[in-house]
N, C-alpha and C positions, 0 to 999 in steps of 0.2 A: 504494500500500500504506500502511496506517495507520502502520507503524513508520518509514516514510520521511518522515512529516510532521514539521514543526517545531512547537514550542510556540506560536510567533507565528502560524503558519498555523491551528492549531486555535483559538486565541483569536479570530482574525478570522472564521473560518468559523462559529463558534458564537456570535459577538458577546458574548464574555465581558468583564467589566469588573473592574478591581482591587477587591479586597475587604480589609477590615481584618484579618480572621482567616483567610480561606480562599483565598489566592492570587488567582485570578480566577474570577468567578462570574457565572452568569445564572440567575435564578429561572425555572424552566420550568413550574411548576404551583403554584397555590394553589386549593384546593378551593372551589368555589362553595357547598358545603354548610358550614354553620357550626354549631358546638356552642353552644347558647344560654347566656347568662350563667346561672350556677348549675348548669349541666349537668355540670360537672367540679369536682373538688376544687381547692383552692389548689395551685399558683399560677395555675391556669387558670380560676378561678371567673368571670372577666369574660367568658368565651366566646372562641372563636377558630375559625379554619378547621379543618375535619376533618383536613386534611393539607396538606403542601407538599413540593416537590422543587426541587432546583437542580443544575445542572452545576457542578463545580469543577475547575479546572486548577491543578496545582502544578508549580513548577520549583524547583531548588535555591535560587534567589533569592526565590521566592514560596511559602514553605511554609504549611502549616496551623499557625497560631500558637496558643499556649497559651490555651485558652478553654473554656467550657462553655455548653451551652444547656440549658434546663429540660426540653426535649422529648426523647423517644426519637428516636434517629437510626439509619438504616441506610445505611452507605457501600456503594457498588457500584463495582467496577472496570469501566472501559470500554476504555481504550486506554493505551498507553505503558508506562512502567516501574512496578514495584511501589513502594508507600510503606510506611514503617514507622510504626506508630501506637502511641503510649504513652497509656494511660488511667490516670487517677489517681482511684480511688474514695474516697468519704468514709470507708469503713471501713479505710483505710490500705493496701489492696491496689493494685497497679499493673500490671495485665496489659499485655502487648505482643503485637501482631499485625502480620503483613505482609499487606497487601491487594494482590493481584496475580493474574496468570493461572496461575502454576505450582502447581496444587493438589497435584501429586506431592511438591513440596518443602515442603508445609505452608502455602502461601499460601492466603488465602481470597478469594473473589470478592465476598463480602458480609460486612460486619462490623457487628454491632449495638453501638451505643454507648448505654448506658443514660442516661436523662435525668439531669441534674445531674452528669455526669462530666466533669471537666477532662480535656482531651486535646490532643495535638499530633500532627503527622505531618510526616515529612521524607522526601525522596528521598535515598537513601544513595549514597555513592561517586561514580562518574562517570555516574550516571543522568541522563536529560535532562528528562523530564516525565511527568506522570500526569494522566489525565482520568478523573473519576469522577462519581458522583451521590450526593447525600445526600437521602434521604427522611426527613421528620419527621412525627411524629404526637403530639399534635394539631399543626396547622400552626404554624409559627414566626411570631411577631411580633418582628422583630429588636430593636426598641427595648426590648421588655419581657423577652425571653428569652435574650439573649446576654450573657455576663459574661466579661470578660477575666481571665486568671489572674495571681495574684501569686506569683512564684517563691519568695519568702521564706516565705510562709505555707504553700505546698504542700511545700516542702522540709522544714519542721518536722514535717509530718504523714507524710511519706514519706522518712524519714531514710536508708534504705539505697539510695535513688536520687537523693540530694541533688545530686551532681555532674551527673548527667544532666539533672535539672530546671533547674539553673542554666545549662545549655547550650541549653535550648529557646529558640527564637525567640519573643520577646514583641512584642505590637503596639506600635507607636509611640504615644506619648501625644498 
């Protein structure tokens, strides 16, 4: 049964590797179709794959750390416990969502994260692990599209959740 598996077993079976921002990851898809240079507006004007996807596994010790990507993302719930996602939009809003299997309790099995949205996710309380997928469009080029979050700058923009922002896990320098 999936709920009886451990995070280590899932990591091994899916060949997931440590990732600076997303716990453990394995890229599962990069479109062979490319959008030609000039086919999209900035910041994608240099061209990129049409889409990409990856598995990501979180544990309390390996959360999704404060970051953003330029691309649109869609998180999918696959196995394990729910995660709590905080998004920090440029307009100062900061919605919260729980990605998990209990749709009766308001959890979502898919969550859209708009491009350029700083976000983080954590497993709360005594939960053990979460396995999900992130689809991105256009496809992600990590060196060009991923930006780590600065808690001080974001706290200034989102003053009513400053304490929460300062508690977010940040990537090691």
